[in-house]
LOMI-757616 format. One record per atom (N, C-alpha, C): residue number from 1; residue in one letter; chain; atom name; x, y, z. Coordinates in Angstrom, 1 decimal, always signed. Each point is the difference from the previous one (the first is absolute). Layout:
<sites>
+------+------+-------+------+--------+--------+--------+
| resi | resn | chain | name |      X |      Y |      Z |
+------+------+-------+------+--------+--------+--------+
|  NUM |    A |     A |   CA |      X |      Y |      Z |
...
+------+------+-------+------+--------+--------+--------+
</sites>
This chain:
<sites>
+------+------+-------+------+--------+--------+--------+
| resi | resn | chain | name |      X |      Y |      Z |
+------+------+-------+------+--------+--------+--------+
|    1 |    M |     A |    N |  +36.8 |  -17.6 |  -26.7 |
|    1 |    M |     A |   CA |   +0.6 |   -1.3 |   +0.3 |
|    1 |    M |     A |    C |   +1.3 |   +0.3 |   +0.7 |
|    2 |    T |     A |    N |   +0.3 |   -0.7 |   +1.1 |
|    2 |    T |     A |   CA |   +1.2 |   +0.1 |   +0.7 |
|    2 |    T |     A |    C |   +1.1 |   -0.8 |   -0.8 |
|    3 |    K |     A |    N |   +1.3 |   +0.2 |   +0.4 |
|    3 |    K |     A |   CA |   +1.1 |   -0.7 |   -0.6 |
|    3 |    K |     A |    C |   -0.2 |   -1.5 |   +0.3 |
|    4 |    L |     A |    N |   -0.4 |   -0.3 |   +1.3 |
|    4 |    L |     A |   CA |   -0.2 |   -1.4 |   +0.3 |
|    4 |    L |     A |    C |   -1.1 |   -0.7 |   -0.8 |
|    5 |    Q |     A |    N |   -1.1 |   +0.7 |   -0.2 |
|    5 |    Q |     A |   CA |   -1.1 |   -0.5 |   -0.8 |
|    5 |    Q |     A |    C |   +0.5 |   -0.2 |   -1.4 |
|    6 |    A |     A |    N |   +0.8 |   +0.9 |   -0.6 |
|    6 |    A |     A |   CA |   +0.5 |   -0.1 |   -1.3 |
|    6 |    A |     A |    C |   +0.9 |   -1.2 |   -0.1 |
|    7 |    W |     A |    N |   +0.9 |   -0.2 |   +1.0 |
|    7 |    W |     A |   CA |   +0.9 |   -1.1 |   +0.0 |
|    7 |    W |     A |    C |   -0.8 |   -1.3 |   +0.0 |
|    8 |    C |     A |    N |   -1.0 |   -0.1 |   +0.9 |
|    8 |    C |     A |   CA |   -0.8 |   -1.2 |   +0.1 |
|    8 |    C |     A |    C |   -0.7 |   -0.3 |   -1.3 |
|    9 |    T |     A |    N |   -0.5 |   +1.0 |   -0.6 |
|    9 |    T |     A |   CA |   -0.7 |   -0.2 |   -1.3 |
|    9 |    T |     A |    C |   +1.0 |   -0.5 |   -1.1 |
|   10 |    L |     A |    N |   +1.2 |   +0.5 |   +0.0 |
|   10 |    L |     A |   CA |   +1.0 |   -0.4 |   -0.9 |
|   10 |    L |     A |    C |   +0.4 |   -1.5 |   +0.2 |
|   11 |    V |     A |    N |   +0.2 |   -0.4 |   +1.3 |
|   11 |    V |     A |   CA |   +0.3 |   -1.3 |   +0.4 |
|   11 |    V |     A |    C |   -1.1 |   -1.0 |   -0.4 |
|   12 |    D |     A |    N |   -1.2 |   +0.4 |   +0.2 |
|   12 |    D |     A |   CA |   -1.2 |   -0.8 |   -0.4 |
|   12 |    D |     A |    C |   +0.0 |   -0.2 |   -1.5 |
|   13 |    M |     A |    N |   +0.3 |   +1.0 |   -0.8 |
|   13 |    M |     A |   CA |   +0.0 |   -0.1 |   -1.4 |
|   13 |    M |     A |    C |   +1.1 |   -1.0 |   -0.5 |
|   14 |    I |     A |    N |   +1.2 |   +0.1 |   +0.7 |
|   14 |    I |     A |   CA |   +1.1 |   -0.9 |   -0.4 |
|   14 |    I |     A |    C |   -0.4 |   -1.4 |   +0.3 |
|   15 |    V |     A |    N |   -0.5 |   -0.3 |   +1.2 |
|   15 |    V |     A |   CA |   -0.4 |   -1.3 |   +0.4 |
|   15 |    V |     A |    C |   -1.1 |   -0.6 |   -0.9 |
|   16 |    K |     A |    N |   -0.9 |   +0.9 |   -0.4 |
|   16 |    K |     A |   CA |   -1.1 |   -0.5 |   -0.9 |
|   16 |    K |     A |    C |   +0.6 |   -0.4 |   -1.3 |
|   17 |    S |     A |    N |   +0.9 |   +0.8 |   -0.5 |
|   17 |    S |     A |   CA |   +0.7 |   -0.3 |   -1.3 |
|   17 |    S |     A |    C |   +0.8 |   -1.3 |   +0.1 |
|   18 |    I |     A |    N |   +0.6 |   -0.3 |   +1.1 |
|   18 |    I |     A |   CA |   +0.7 |   -1.2 |   +0.2 |
|   18 |    I |     A |    C |   -1.0 |   -1.2 |   +0.0 |
|   19 |    G |     A |    N |   -1.1 |   +0.2 |   +0.7 |
|   19 |    G |     A |   CA |   -1.0 |   -1.1 |   +0.0 |
|   19 |    G |     A |    C |   -0.5 |   -0.3 |   -1.5 |
|   20 |    Q |     A |    N |   -0.2 |   +1.1 |   -0.7 |
|   20 |    Q |     A |   CA |   -0.5 |   -0.2 |   -1.4 |
|   20 |    Q |     A |    C |   +1.1 |   -0.7 |   -0.9 |
|   21 |    A |     A |    N |   +1.3 |   +0.3 |   +0.3 |
|   21 |    A |     A |   CA |   +1.1 |   -0.6 |   -0.7 |
|   21 |    A |     A |    C |   +0.1 |   -1.5 |   +0.3 |
|   22 |    I |     A |    N |   -0.3 |   -0.3 |   +1.3 |
|   22 |    I |     A |   CA |   +0.0 |   -1.4 |   +0.4 |
|   22 |    I |     A |    C |   -1.0 |   -0.8 |   -0.7 |
|   23 |    E |     A |    N |   -1.2 |   +0.6 |   -0.1 |
|   23 |    E |     A |   CA |   -1.1 |   -0.7 |   -0.7 |
|   23 |    E |     A |    C |   +0.3 |   -0.1 |   -1.5 |
|   24 |    K |     A |    N |   +0.6 |   +0.9 |   -0.6 |
|   24 |    K |     A |   CA |   +0.3 |   +0.0 |   -1.5 |
|   24 |    K |     A |    C |   +1.2 |   -0.7 |   -0.5 |
|   25 |    C |     A |    N |   +0.9 |   -0.3 |   +1.0 |
|   25 |    C |     A |   CA |   +1.3 |   -0.5 |   -0.4 |
|   25 |    C |     A |    C |   +0.0 |   -1.4 |   -0.6 |
|   26 |    G |     A |    N |   -1.1 |   -0.8 |   +0.2 |
|   26 |    G |     A |   CA |   +0.0 |   -1.3 |   -0.6 |
|   26 |    G |     A |    C |   +0.6 |   -1.1 |   +0.9 |
|   27 |    K |     A |    N |   +0.4 |   +0.4 |   +1.2 |
|   27 |    K |     A |   CA |   +0.5 |   -1.0 |   +0.9 |
|   27 |    K |     A |    C |   -0.9 |   -0.1 |   +1.2 |
|   28 |    S |     A |    N |   +0.0 |   -1.2 |   +0.6 |
|   28 |    S |     A |   CA |   -0.9 |   -0.2 |   +1.2 |
|   28 |    S |     A |    C |   +0.7 |   +0.7 |   +1.2 |
|   29 |    R |     A |    N |   -0.8 |   +0.2 |   +1.0 |
|   29 |    R |     A |   CA |   +0.5 |   +0.6 |   +1.3 |
|   29 |    R |     A |    C |   +1.0 |   -1.0 |   +0.6 |
|   30 |    Y |     A |    N |   -0.2 |   -1.3 |   -0.2 |
|   30 |    Y |     A |   CA |   +0.9 |   -1.0 |   +0.6 |
|   30 |    Y |     A |    C |   +1.4 |   +0.2 |   -0.7 |
|   31 |    Q |     A |    N |   -0.1 |   +0.1 |   -1.3 |
|   31 |    Q |     A |   CA |   +1.3 |   +0.1 |   -0.8 |
|   31 |    Q |     A |    C |   +0.7 |   +1.3 |   +0.4 |
|   32 |    I |     A |    N |   -0.7 |   +1.1 |   +0.1 |
|   32 |    I |     A |   CA |   +0.6 |   +1.3 |   +0.4 |
|   32 |    I |     A |    C |   +0.6 |   -0.1 |   +1.4 |
|   33 |    S |     A |    N |   -0.7 |   -0.7 |   +0.9 |
|   33 |    S |     A |   CA |   +0.4 |   -0.2 |   +1.3 |
|   33 |    S |     A |    C |   +1.3 |   -0.8 |   +0.0 |
|   34 |    Q |     A |    N |   +0.1 |   -1.1 |   -0.7 |
|   34 |    Q |     A |   CA |   +1.2 |   -0.8 |   -0.1 |
|   34 |    Q |     A |    C |   +1.2 |   +0.8 |   -0.6 |
|   35 |    E |     A |    N |   -0.3 |   +0.8 |   -0.9 |
|   35 |    E |     A |   CA |   +1.1 |   +0.7 |   -0.7 |
|   35 |    E |     A |    C |   +0.5 |   +1.3 |   +0.7 |
|   36 |    T |     A |    N |   -0.9 |   +0.5 |   +0.9 |
|   36 |    T |     A |   CA |   +0.4 |   +1.3 |   +0.7 |
|   36 |    T |     A |    C |   +0.2 |   -0.3 |   +1.5 |
|   37 |    G |     A |    N |   -0.5 |   -1.0 |   +0.5 |
|   37 |    G |     A |   CA |   +0.1 |   -0.3 |   +1.5 |
|   37 |    G |     A |    C |   -1.1 |   +0.8 |   +0.8 |
|   38 |    I |     A |    N |   -0.9 |   +0.6 |   -0.7 |
|   38 |    I |     A |   CA |   -1.1 |   +0.7 |   +0.6 |
|   38 |    I |     A |    C |   -1.2 |   -0.9 |   +0.2 |
|   39 |    D |     A |    N |   -0.5 |   -0.1 |   +1.3 |
|   39 |    D |     A |   CA |   -1.1 |   -0.9 |   +0.3 |
|   39 |    D |     A |    C |   -1.2 |   +0.2 |   -0.8 |
|   40 |    Q |     A |    N |   -0.6 |   -1.1 |   -0.4 |
|   40 |    Q |     A |   CA |   -1.2 |   +0.1 |   -0.8 |
|   40 |    Q |     A |    C |   -1.2 |   +0.8 |   +0.6 |
|   41 |    A |     A |    N |   +0.0 |   -0.1 |   +1.3 |
|   41 |    A |     A |   CA |   -1.1 |   +0.8 |   +0.7 |
|   41 |    A |     A |    C |   +0.2 |   +1.5 |   -0.2 |
|   42 |    I |     A |    N |   +1.3 |   +0.5 |   +0.0 |
|   42 |    I |     A |   CA |   +0.2 |   +1.4 |   -0.3 |
|   42 |    I |     A |    C |   -0.3 |   +0.3 |   -1.4 |
|   43 |    L |     A |    N |   +0.3 |   -0.9 |   -1.0 |
|   43 |    L |     A |   CA |   -0.4 |   +0.3 |   -1.4 |
|   43 |    L |     A |    C |   -1.5 |   +0.0 |   -0.1 |
|   44 |    C |     A |    N |   -0.7 |   -0.9 |   +0.7 |
|   44 |    C |     A |   CA |   -1.5 |   +0.0 |   +0.0 |
|   44 |    C |     A |    C |   -0.5 |   +1.3 |   +0.5 |
|   45 |    R |     A |    N |   +0.6 |   +0.5 |   +1.1 |
|   45 |    R |     A |   CA |   -0.5 |   +1.2 |   +0.6 |
|   45 |    R |     A |    C |   +0.2 |   +1.2 |   -0.9 |
|   46 |    I |     A |    N |   +1.1 |   +0.1 |   -0.7 |
|   46 |    I |     A |   CA |   +0.3 |   +1.1 |   -0.9 |
|   46 |    I |     A |    C |   -1.0 |   -0.1 |   -1.2 |
|   47 |    V |     A |    N |   -0.2 |   -1.1 |   -0.6 |
|   47 |    V |     A |   CA |   -1.0 |   -0.2 |   -1.1 |
|   47 |    V |     A |    C |   -1.4 |   +0.4 |   +0.4 |
|   48 |    N |     A |    N |   -0.3 |   -0.2 |   +1.3 |
|   48 |    N |     A |   CA |   -1.4 |   +0.3 |   +0.5 |
|   48 |    N |     A |    C |   -0.1 |   +1.4 |   +0.6 |
|   49 |    G |     A |    N |   +1.0 |   +0.9 |   -0.3 |
|   49 |    G |     A |   CA |   -0.1 |   +1.3 |   +0.4 |
|   49 |    G |     A |    C |   +0.6 |   +0.4 |   +1.3 |
|   50 |    G |     A |    N |   +0.7 |   -1.0 |   +0.6 |
|   50 |    G |     A |   CA |   +0.7 |   +0.3 |   +1.3 |
|   50 |    G |     A |    C |   +1.4 |   +0.7 |   -0.2 |
|   51 |    S |     A |    N |   +0.7 |   +0.1 |   +1.0 |
|   51 |    S |     A |   CA |   +1.3 |   +0.7 |   +0.0 |
|   51 |    S |     A |    C |   +1.1 |   -1.0 |   +0.1 |
|   52 |    C |     A |    N |   +1.2 |   +0.6 |   -0.1 |
|   52 |    C |     A |   CA |   +1.3 |   -0.8 |   +0.3 |
|   52 |    C |     A |    C |   +1.0 |   +1.0 |   +0.3 |
|   53 |    G |     A |    N |   +1.1 |   -0.5 |   +0.6 |
|   53 |    G |     A |   CA |   +1.2 |   +0.8 |   +0.3 |
|   53 |    G |     A |    C |   +0.7 |   +0.5 |   -1.2 |
|   54 |    M |     A |    N |   +0.9 |   +1.0 |   +0.2 |
|   54 |    M |     A |   CA |   +0.8 |   +0.6 |   -1.1 |
|   54 |    M |     A |    C |   +1.0 |   -1.0 |   -0.5 |
|   55 |    K |     A |    N |   +0.6 |   -0.9 |   +0.9 |
|   55 |    K |     A |   CA |   +0.9 |   -1.0 |   -0.5 |
|   55 |    K |     A |    C |   -0.7 |   -1.0 |   -0.9 |
|   56 |    T |     A |    N |   -1.2 |   -0.4 |   +0.3 |
|   56 |    T |     A |   CA |   -0.8 |   -0.9 |   -0.8 |
|   56 |    T |     A |    C |   -0.4 |   +0.7 |   -1.3 |
|   57 |    A |     A |    N |   -0.4 |   +1.2 |   +0.1 |
|   57 |    A |     A |   CA |   -0.4 |   +0.7 |   -1.2 |
|   57 |    A |     A |    C |   +1.2 |   +0.2 |   -1.0 |
|   58 |    D |     A |    N |   +1.1 |   +0.3 |   +0.6 |
|   58 |    D |     A |   CA |   +1.2 |   +0.2 |   -0.8 |
|   58 |    D |     A |    C |   +0.4 |   -1.3 |   -0.7 |
|   59 |    K |     A |    N |   +0.0 |   -1.1 |   +0.7 |
|   59 |    K |     A |   CA |   +0.3 |   -1.3 |   -0.5 |
|   59 |    K |     A |    C |   -0.9 |   -0.4 |   -1.1 |
|   60 |    L |     A |    N |   -1.3 |   +0.2 |   +0.1 |
|   60 |    L |     A |   CA |   -1.0 |   -0.3 |   -1.0 |
|   60 |    L |     A |    C |   +0.1 |   +0.9 |   -1.2 |
|   61 |    C |     A |    N |   +0.3 |   +1.3 |   +0.2 |
|   61 |    C |     A |   CA |   +0.2 |   +0.9 |   -1.1 |
|   61 |    C |     A |    C |   +1.2 |   -0.5 |   -0.9 |
|   62 |    E |     A |    N |   +1.1 |   -0.4 |   +0.7 |
|   62 |    E |     A |   CA |   +1.1 |   -0.5 |   -0.8 |
|   62 |    E |     A |    C |   -0.3 |   -1.3 |   -0.7 |
|   63 |    Y |     A |    N |   -0.7 |   -0.9 |   +0.7 |
|   63 |    Y |     A |   CA |   -0.4 |   -1.3 |   -0.6 |
|   63 |    Y |     A |    C |   -0.9 |   +0.2 |   -1.2 |
|   64 |    L |     A |    N |   -1.0 |   +0.9 |   +0.1 |
|   64 |    L |     A |   CA |   -1.0 |   +0.2 |   -1.0 |
|   64 |    L |     A |    C |   +0.5 |   +1.0 |   -1.1 |
|   65 |    G |     A |    N |   +1.1 |   +0.6 |   +0.2 |
|   65 |    G |     A |   CA |   +0.5 |   +1.0 |   -1.0 |
|   65 |    G |     A |    C |   -0.6 |   +1.3 |   +0.1 |
|   66 |    L |     A |    N |   -0.6 |   +0.4 |   +1.1 |
|   66 |    L |     A |   CA |   -0.6 |   +1.3 |   +0.2 |
|   66 |    L |     A |    C |   +1.0 |   +1.0 |   +0.5 |
|   67 |    E |     A |    N |   -0.2 |   +1.3 |   -0.4 |
|   67 |    E |     A |   CA |   +0.8 |   +1.1 |   +0.4 |
|   67 |    E |     A |    C |   -0.8 |   +1.2 |   +0.1 |
|   68 |    L |     A |    N |   +0.5 |   +0.9 |   +0.9 |
|   68 |    L |     A |   CA |   -0.6 |   +1.3 |   +0.1 |
|   68 |    L |     A |    C |   +0.9 |   +1.0 |   -0.7 |
|   69 |    R |     A |    N |   -0.6 |   +0.9 |   -0.8 |
|   69 |    R |     A |   CA |   +0.8 |   +1.0 |   -0.7 |
|   69 |    R |     A |    C |   -0.8 |   +1.3 |   +0.0 |
|   70 |    P |     A |    N |   +0.7 |   +1.1 |   +0.3 |
|   70 |    P |     A |   CA |   -0.7 |   +1.3 |   +0.0 |
|   70 |    P |     A |    C |   -0.3 |   +0.5 |   -1.4 |
|   71 |    R |     A |    N |   -1.0 |   +0.8 |   -0.1 |
|   71 |    R |     A |   CA |   -0.2 |   +0.7 |   -1.3 |
|   71 |    R |     A |    C |   -0.2 |   +1.4 |   +0.3 |
|   72 |    S |     A |    N |   -0.2 |   +0.8 |   -1.0 |
|   72 |    S |     A |   CA |   +0.0 |   +1.5 |   +0.2 |
|   72 |    S |     A |    C |   -1.2 |   +0.4 |   +0.8 |
|   73 |    R |     A |    N |   -1.1 |   -0.6 |   -0.1 |
|   73 |    R |     A |   CA |   -1.2 |   +0.4 |   +0.7 |
|   73 |    R |     A |    C |   -0.5 |   -1.1 |   +0.9 |
|   74 |    G |     A |    N |   +0.6 |   -0.1 |   +1.2 |
|   74 |    G |     A |   CA |   -0.5 |   -1.0 |   +1.0 |
|   74 |    G |     A |    C |   +0.6 |   -1.3 |   -0.2 |
|   75 |    L |     A |    N |   -0.7 |   -1.1 |   +0.4 |
|   75 |    L |     A |   CA |   +0.5 |   -1.3 |   +0.0 |
|   75 |    L |     A |    C |   -0.3 |   -0.6 |   -1.4 |
|   76 |    K |     A |    N |   +1.0 |   -0.8 |   -0.4 |
|   76 |    K |     A |   CA |   -0.2 |   -0.7 |   -1.3 |
|   76 |    K |     A |    C |   -0.3 |   -1.4 |   +0.2 |
|   77 |    R |     A |    N |   -0.9 |   -0.5 |   -0.8 |
|   77 |    R |     A |   CA |   -0.3 |   -1.5 |   +0.0 |
|   77 |    R |     A |    C |   +1.0 |   -0.6 |   -1.0 |
|   78 |    S |     A |    N |   +0.7 |   -1.0 |   +0.5 |
|   78 |    S |     A |   CA |   +0.9 |   -0.7 |   -0.8 |
|   78 |    S |     A |    C |   -0.5 |   -1.4 |   -0.2 |
|   79 |    R |     A |    N |   +0.4 |   -0.6 |   -1.1 |
|   79 |    R |     A |   CA |   -0.5 |   -1.4 |   -0.3 |
|   79 |    R |     A |    C |   +1.1 |   -1.0 |   +0.4 |
|   80 |    S |     A |    N |   -0.5 |   -1.1 |   +0.5 |
|   80 |    S |     A |   CA |   +0.9 |   -1.1 |   +0.4 |
|   80 |    S |     A |    C |   +0.1 |   -0.9 |   -1.2 |
|   81 |    K |     A |    N |   +1.0 |   -0.9 |   +0.1 |
|   81 |    K |     A |   CA |   +0.1 |   -1.0 |   -1.1 |
|   81 |    K |     A |    C |   -1.2 |   -0.9 |   -0.1 |
|   82 |    H |     A |    N |   -0.8 |   +0.0 |   +1.1 |
|   82 |    H |     A |   CA |   -1.2 |   -0.8 |   +0.0 |
|   82 |    H |     A |    C |   -1.3 |   +0.7 |   -0.4 |
|   83 |    G |     A |    N |   +0.1 |   +1.3 |   -0.3 |
|   83 |    G |     A |   CA |   -1.1 |   +0.8 |   -0.4 |
|   83 |    G |     A |    C |   -0.7 |   +0.8 |   +1.0 |
|   84 |    A |     A |    N |   +0.4 |   -0.1 |   +1.3 |
|   84 |    A |     A |   CA |   -0.6 |   +0.8 |   +1.0 |
|   84 |    A |     A |    C |   +0.6 |   +1.4 |   +0.0 |
|   85 |    T |     A |    N |   -0.7 |   +1.0 |   +0.6 |
|   85 |    T |     A |   CA |   +0.5 |   +1.3 |   +0.1 |
|   85 |    T |     A |    C |   +0.2 |   +0.4 |   +1.4 |
|   86 |    L |     A |    N |   +0.9 |   +0.9 |   +0.2 |
|   86 |    L |     A |   CA |   +0.3 |   +0.6 |   +1.3 |
|   86 |    L |     A |    C |   +0.0 |   +1.5 |   -0.1 |
+------+------+-------+------+--------+--------+--------+
</sites>
């Protein structure tokens, strides 16, 4: 696997985790959109397995309480305040 492929895989995993957190957070996409300023269409795309930009991902991670933390053996899955993992 090339570095680019590894990076793309990592980004896909992060966006998938954000989509899961959106679904589990107990708020509607409309409410998340209103509170973050992120268009509902982008939220829908993320939830349905699509992608988003880094700025959007960062804003949603902050909103949903998600964080990335390293661990001794590879990537660590951390829990958000809404129960999703990253």
